[in-house]
C-alpha positions in Angstrom: 137.1 102.7 27.0 137.8 100.6 30.4 139.1 102.1 33.4 140.7 100.0 36.0 139.9 100.8 39.5 143.1 100.5 41.7 141.1 99.2 44.4 139.8 96.3 42.7 142.4 93.3 42.5 143.0 92.4 39.0 142.4 88.3 38.5 144.0 86.7 35.5 144.7 82.8 34.7 146.8 81.2 32.2 145.7 77.9 31.0 147.9 75.1 29.1 146.2 72.1 27.3 148.0 68.9 26.5 146.4 66.3 24.3 148.4 63.3 23.9 147.7 59.6 23.4 150.6 58.7 25.6 150.0 56.3 28.5 151.3 58.2 31.3 149.7 59.4 34.7 149.5 63.1 35.1 152.3 63.3 37.7 154.5 61.4 34.9 153.8 64.0 32.4 155.1 66.8 34.9 158.2 64.8 35.5 158.8 64.2 31.6 158.4 68.1 31.1 160.8 68.7 33.9 163.3 66.3 32.4 163.0 67.8 29.0 163.8 71.2 30.7 166.9 69.6 32.5 168.0 68.5 29.1 167.8 72.0 27.6 169.7 73.3 30.6 172.8 71.6 29.5 172.6 73.1 26.1 172.3 76.4 27.6 175.1 75.7 29.9 177.4 74.5 27.3 176.7 77.7 25.4 176.9 80.2 28.0 179.4 78.8 30.5 181.6 76.8 28.5 182.1 79.1 25.7 180.3 77.4 22.9 178.2 80.4 22.1 180.0 81.1 18.8 183.4 81.6 17.1 184.5 84.9 15.2 186.9 83.2 12.7 186.1 82.3 9.1 188.3 79.1 9.6 186.1 76.3 9.8 188.9 73.8 10.9 189.9 76.0 13.9 186.2 76.4 14.9 185.7 72.8 14.7 188.9 72.1 16.8 187.5 74.7 19.2 184.1 73.3 19.4 185.5 69.8 19.8 187.8 70.8 22.7 185.0 72.3 24.2 182.8 69.4 24.1 185.3 67.0 25.4 186.2 69.2 28.4 182.7 69.6 29.1 182.1 65.9 28.9 185.0 65.1 31.2 183.9 67.6 33.7 180.3 66.3 33.4 181.5 62.5 34.3 183.8 64.0 37.0 180.8 65.8 38.9 178.6 62.8 38.7 181.2 61.0 40.2 181.4 63.5 42.9 177.8 64.0 43.1 175.8 60.9 41.7 172.4 62.1 43.2 171.9 65.0 40.9 173.7 67.1 38.0 175.3 70.3 38.9 175.8 73.1 36.9 179.3 74.4 36.2 178.6 77.7 37.2 178.4 76.4 41.0 180.3 73.3 40.7 183.6 74.6 39.3 184.2 76.9 42.0 183.6 74.3 44.6 185.7 71.4 43.0 188.5 73.6 41.8 189.0 75.4 45.0 191.4 73.3 46.7 195.2 73.8 46.8 197.2 70.3 46.3 200.5 69.0 46.8 202.0 65.6 45.6 203.7 63.7 48.3 205.7 60.3 47.7 206.8 57.8 50.6 207.6 54.4 50.0 206.5 54.1 46.2 203.2 55.5 47.4 202.0 58.7 45.8 199.5 60.8 47.6 197.7 64.1 46.7 197.0 66.0 49.7 194.3 68.9 49.3 193.6 71.8 51.5 190.1 73.1 50.9 189.6 76.8 50.7 185.9 77.2 49.9 183.4 78.1 52.4 181.4 74.6 51.7 184.4 72.6 52.8 182.5 69.8 54.3 180.2 69.5 51.2 183.1 69.4 49.1 184.9 66.8 50.8 182.2 64.3 50.8 182.1 64.9 47.1 185.8 64.4 46.6 185.4 61.3 48.8 182.9 60.0 46.1 185.7 60.7 43.7 188.3 58.6 45.4 185.9 55.8 46.0 185.1 55.5 42.2 188.9 55.7 41.4 189.9 53.2 44.2 186.9 50.7 43.0 188.5 50.7 39.5 191.9 50.6 40.8 191.1 47.4 43.1 188.7 45.8 41.0 190.5 45.9 37.8 194.1 46.5 37.8 194.5 44.6 34.6 192.7 47.0 32.6 194.3 49.4 30.0 193.7 53.1 29.8 190.5 52.9 27.5 189.1 49.7 29.5 189.5 51.7 32.8 187.6 54.5 31.2 184.9 52.5 30.4 184.8 50.6 33.6 184.8 54.2 35.4 181.8 55.3 33.3 180.1 52.0 34.2 180.8 52.6 37.9 179.2 56.2 37.6 176.1 55.1 35.8 175.7 52.4 38.2 175.9 55.1 41.1 173.5 57.5 39.1 170.9 54.7 38.5 170.8 53.7 42.1 169.5 57.0 42.9 166.4 56.6 40.2 163.8 54.4 41.5 162.4 51.3 39.9 165.2 51.5 37.2 166.7 48.2 36.5 170.6 48.4 35.6 171.3 47.3 32.2 173.8 44.2 31.8 176.2 46.1 30.0 176.6 48.4 32.5 176.3 46.4 35.4 179.3 44.0 34.1 181.5 47.0 33.1 
């Protein structure tokens, strides 16, 4: 029988061994692991914060419709938040209260419509920066491609957002299909 002396600190170590034939440096392996965890965070978020945790109906068509609606809104929100903050991904739990805390009013003058926002969140300065990024993206598409129709505008905006995201990734060439939009 072992007796533990309360005055003696207990030392323990935990080891993990990774065996691979991948051609990566040690620091790159750590980044790949963090990226994998970040990918899993997306699934956790869509399940726990967007309501994709399950449905309680036997009607498969309603379940499928609900799941598609949640996925569509999640995708739209993800693109919107990356337009607002291209440096990094933000979780819905923190980004929704920030980006949905403004009170807006539509004003019209001389055929120009404006949305005036009043920010009510304590992080108004940070939110203002994010909203300026959103406006810059929308204005870029409006100026660069006024002739585009709806689906083409969405594609051009997605390319714009991808370029902004890739600008923060070191040593990443921008694919020609994204660069030309």
